[in-house]
C-alpha positions as CSV (number, residue, x, y, z in Angstrom):
1,M,0.0,0.0,0.0
2,N,1.0,3.7,-0.5
3,Y,1.7,5.2,2.9
4,R,1.8,8.8,1.7
5,H,-0.7,10.4,4.0
6,S,-2.6,12.3,1.3
7,F,-4.1,9.0,0.4
8,H,-5.2,8.2,3.9
9,A,-6.1,11.5,5.6
10,G,-9.3,11.4,7.6
11,N,-9.5,7.6,7.6
12,F,-10.5,5.4,10.6
13,A,-7.0,5.4,12.0
14,D,-6.8,9.2,11.9
15,V,-10.1,9.4,13.8
16,V,-8.8,7.4,16.7
17,K,-5.3,8.9,16.7
18,H,-6.6,12.5,16.6
19,L,-9.3,11.8,19.2
20,A,-6.5,10.6,21.5
21,L,-4.4,13.6,20.7
22,V,-7.2,16.0,21.5
23,S,-7.8,14.2,24.8
24,A,-4.1,14.3,25.8
25,L,-3.8,18.0,25.0
26,T,-7.0,18.8,26.9
27,H,-5.7,17.1,30.0
28,L,-2.2,18.7,29.7
29,K,-3.9,22.1,29.6
30,K,-5.5,21.6,32.9
31,K,-2.3,22.6,34.7
32,D,-1.2,26.2,34.5
33,K,2.2,25.3,33.3
34,P,3.6,25.4,29.7
35,F,4.3,22.3,27.6
36,V,5.8,21.5,24.3
37,V,4.4,19.2,21.6
38,I,7.0,17.6,19.2
39,D,5.5,16.0,16.1
40,T,8.2,13.9,14.4
41,H,6.5,13.3,11.1
42,G,4.4,16.3,10.6
43,G,3.2,15.7,7.0
44,R,1.4,18.5,5.1
45,G,-0.6,19.9,8.0
46,L,-3.8,20.2,6.0
47,Y,-5.2,17.7,3.5
48,D,-7.5,18.3,0.5
49,L,-10.2,15.6,0.6
50,S,-11.2,16.5,-3.0
51,S,-7.6,15.9,-4.3
52,R,-6.8,13.1,-6.7
53,E,-5.0,11.2,-4.0
54,A,-7.9,11.3,-1.6
55,K,-10.4,10.4,-4.2
56,R,-8.3,7.5,-5.4
57,T,-8.7,5.7,-2.1
58,G,-11.8,7.3,-0.7
59,E,-10.6,6.3,2.8
60,H,-12.0,9.5,4.5
61,E,-15.5,8.4,3.4
62,S,-15.2,5.4,5.7
63,G,-13.5,7.5,8.4
64,I,-14.4,11.1,9.3
65,G,-17.1,10.9,6.6
66,R,-19.1,8.4,8.7
67,L,-19.1,10.7,11.7
68,A,-21.2,13.3,10.0
69,K,-24.4,12.4,11.8
70,I,-22.8,12.5,15.2
71,K,-23.8,15.7,16.9
72,D,-21.1,17.8,18.6
73,G,-21.2,16.8,22.3
74,E,-19.2,17.2,25.4
75,G,-15.8,15.7,26.2
76,A,-12.9,14.8,23.9
77,L,-15.0,13.5,21.0
78,G,-17.0,16.8,20.9
79,D,-13.8,18.8,20.9
80,Y,-12.3,16.7,18.2
81,L,-15.4,17.0,15.9
82,R,-15.5,20.8,16.4
83,L,-11.8,21.0,15.3
84,V,-12.1,18.9,12.2
85,R,-15.5,19.7,10.8
86,P,-15.4,23.5,9.8
87,A,-14.1,22.7,6.3
88,P,-15.8,19.5,5.0
89,D,-13.5,19.3,2.0
90,S,-10.3,19.3,4.0
91,Y,-8.9,17.4,7.0
92,P,-6.3,18.8,9.4
93,G,-3.2,16.7,10.3
94,S,-1.9,16.4,13.8
95,P,0.3,19.6,13.7
96,L,-2.6,21.8,12.7
97,I,-4.9,20.2,15.3
98,T,-2.3,20.8,17.9
99,A,-1.6,24.4,16.9
100,K,-5.3,25.2,17.2
101,M,-5.3,23.9,20.8
102,L,-2.2,25.6,22.1
103,R,-2.3,28.3,24.8
104,P,0.0,31.4,24.4
105,M,2.4,29.7,26.9
106,D,2.7,26.4,25.0
107,R,4.6,25.6,21.8
108,L,4.8,23.2,18.9
109,V,7.8,21.8,17.0
110,A,6.7,20.0,13.8
111,I,9.3,18.1,11.9
112,E,9.0,17.0,8.3
113,K,11.6,15.3,6.1
114,H,10.2,15.7,2.5
115,K,10.6,19.1,0.9
116,E,7.2,19.3,-0.7
117,E,5.4,18.2,2.5
118,F,7.6,20.5,4.6
119,A,6.7,23.6,2.4
120,A,2.9,22.8,2.7
121,L,3.3,22.3,6.5
122,R,5.1,25.6,6.9
123,D,2.3,27.3,5.1
124,A,-0.4,25.6,7.1
125,L,1.2,26.6,10.4
126,H,2.3,30.1,9.4
127,P,-0.6,31.8,11.3
128,F,0.4,30.2,14.6
129,A,3.2,32.1,16.3
130,R,3.9,29.3,18.8
131,A,4.5,26.7,16.1
132,R,7.9,26.0,14.7
133,V,8.5,23.9,11.5
134,V,11.7,22.0,11.1
135,E,12.9,20.3,7.9
136,G,14.8,17.1,8.7
137,D,14.6,13.5,9.9
138,G,12.2,13.3,12.8
139,Y,13.9,10.4,14.5
140,E,17.2,12.2,14.6
141,R,15.9,15.6,15.5
142,L,13.7,14.3,18.4
143,I,16.5,13.2,20.7
144,A,18.3,16.6,20.4
145,L,15.1,18.3,21.6
146,L,14.8,16.3,24.8
147,P,14.4,17.0,27.6
148,P,12.5,20.2,26.8
149,P,13.0,23.3,29.0
150,E,9.4,23.2,30.0
151,R,9.9,19.7,31.5
152,R,6.3,19.0,30.3
153,G,5.5,17.7,26.8
154,L,3.9,15.4,24.4
155,V,5.8,13.6,21.6
156,L,3.8,12.2,18.6
157,I,5.7,9.7,16.5
158,D,3.6,8.9,13.4
159,P,6.0,7.5,10.7
160,P,4.9,6.2,7.3
161,Y,6.2,2.6,7.9
162,E,7.5,2.4,4.3
163,D,9.6,-0.7,5.1
164,D,9.8,-3.3,7.9
165,K,12.8,-1.7,9.4
166,E,10.7,1.3,10.4
167,F,9.0,-0.7,13.2
168,Q,12.5,-1.3,14.8
169,R,13.5,2.3,14.3
170,A,10.3,3.7,15.8
171,A,10.5,1.4,18.8
172,Q,14.2,2.3,19.4
173,T,13.5,6.0,19.1
174,L,10.6,5.9,21.6
175,I,12.7,3.9,24.1
176,G,15.7,6.2,23.7
177,A,13.5,9.3,24.0
178,H,11.9,8.0,27.1
179,R,15.3,7.5,28.7
180,R,16.0,11.2,28.2
181,F,12.6,12.5,29.1
182,A,10.9,9.9,31.3
183,T,8.0,12.0,32.4
184,G,6.9,13.0,28.9
185,V,3.7,11.8,27.2
186,Y,4.5,9.7,24.0
187,M,2.1,8.7,21.3
188,L,3.3,6.1,18.8
189,W,1.1,5.2,15.8
190,F,1.5,1.9,14.0
191,P,-0.3,0.0,11.2
192,I,-1.5,-3.6,11.9
193,K,-1.1,-5.8,8.9
194,S,0.2,-8.7,11.0
195,K,-1.1,-9.2,14.6
196,P,2.0,-11.2,15.7
197,I,4.3,-8.4,14.4
198,A,2.2,-5.7,16.1
199,D,2.1,-7.6,19.4
200,A,5.9,-8.2,19.3
201,F,6.4,-4.5,18.5
202,C,4.3,-3.5,21.5
203,G,5.9,-6.1,23.7
204,E,9.4,-4.7,23.0
205,I,8.3,-1.3,24.2
206,A,6.4,-2.7,27.2
207,N,9.5,-4.5,28.3
208,A,11.8,-1.4,28.1
209,G,11.1,-0.3,31.7
210,I,8.1,1.9,30.9
211,D,5.8,2.2,33.9
212,K,2.6,3.4,32.2
213,L,1.7,2.2,28.8
214,L,-1.7,2.2,27.1
215,R,-2.5,0.4,23.8
216,I,-5.5,1.4,21.7
217,D,-6.3,-0.7,18.6
218,I,-9.0,-0.2,16.0
219,E,-10.0,-2.9,13.6
220,T,-12.6,-2.4,10.8
221,K,-14.7,-5.1,9.2
222,P,-12.9,-7.2,6.5
223,Q,-12.6,-5.5,3.2
224,P,-13.7,-7.1,-0.1
225,K,-11.1,-9.2,-1.8
226,D,-10.4,-6.6,-4.5
227,E,-9.4,-4.1,-1.7
228,K,-7.1,-6.5,0.2
229,E,-4.3,-4.0,0.2
230,R,-6.3,-1.4,2.1
231,L,-5.3,-1.1,5.8
232,A,-8.0,-2.5,8.0
233,A,-6.4,-2.2,11.5
234,A,-4.1,0.2,13.3
235,G,-2.8,0.8,16.8
236,L,-1.6,3.6,19.1
237,L,0.8,3.2,22.0
238,I,0.6,5.9,24.6
239,V,3.4,6.3,27.3
240,N,2.4,8.2,30.4
241,P,-1.2,8.9,29.2
242,P,-2.7,11.8,31.2
243,F,-5.2,10.7,33.8
244,G,-8.6,10.3,32.2
245,L,-7.5,9.7,28.7
246,D,-8.4,6.0,28.8
247,G,-11.9,7.0,29.9
248,D,-12.2,9.5,27.1
249,M,-11.2,6.8,24.6
250,R,-13.7,4.3,25.9
251,D,-16.4,6.9,26.0
252,G,-15.6,8.0,22.5
253,A,-15.4,4.4,21.3
254,R,-18.9,3.6,22.3
255,I,-20.2,6.3,20.0
256,I,-17.9,6.0,17.0
257,E,-17.6,2.2,16.8
258,P,-21.1,1.7,15.2
259,A,-20.5,4.6,12.8
260,L,-17.1,3.3,11.7
261,D,-18.3,-0.3,11.7
262,A,-15.2,-1.1,13.8
263,R,-14.0,-2.4,17.1
264,I,-11.8,-0.3,19.4
265,D,-9.9,-1.9,22.2
266,V,-8.3,0.1,25.0
267,E,-5.9,-1.9,27.1
268,W,-3.2,-1.1,29.7
269,L,0.0,-2.9,29.0
270,A,1.8,-1.5,32.0
271,G,0.5,0.5,35.0
272,K,-2.9,2.0,35.2
């Protein structure tokens, strides 16, 4: 499958990932202390759902498109829907969602490796004074940014997984970052095309001395045979999830599972 995010923006995996991101940021903002968000694979920032790439897969139609009938409500799900719904023909990536939620005391560092995507990301975040866009390898740049001067922060690692080695690099980067900044919140997204590989990946991180680790999986109903290359399951590992995030995800899952025709599992791998 093609992992360029323009093909997948607003799909079922984005819905769960961004719901968790909104929940985490909301809880971080409850304390009157600044924090930083580091997004290692920022992408474009804003995705055109009418583009050739988006229309080619139509993945947003079975993702954010299926939530159209859900009314804005309270809690993390309501906040998420209010952030992503204003422009129905576009979908914000995680850096833009984050930038819209920052307080004047908080800041964002969004990293993107590919020149075209970097330029689009820079344009998308230009209106936000507390957002900084960096061109480079997110894995390499992350370690140099830790620990942050605020001593509070969230790191989102959302790589494209273009080859099998990326699982190993993502796991090693998260483990290394946690050693430098053990109190930070980390969110690591991963596709699930093989459950044994996904379980081993999560097990490696769980066995790295991390005290609090939450795993969130979403699996959609099997696709027709002619669509067998389309991703049907994905996961999110969250290190040091803010108190209440697991409840937000379970509450949200009860509402969006029927709409997405999917199953969402929220499981503690370490701590609680």
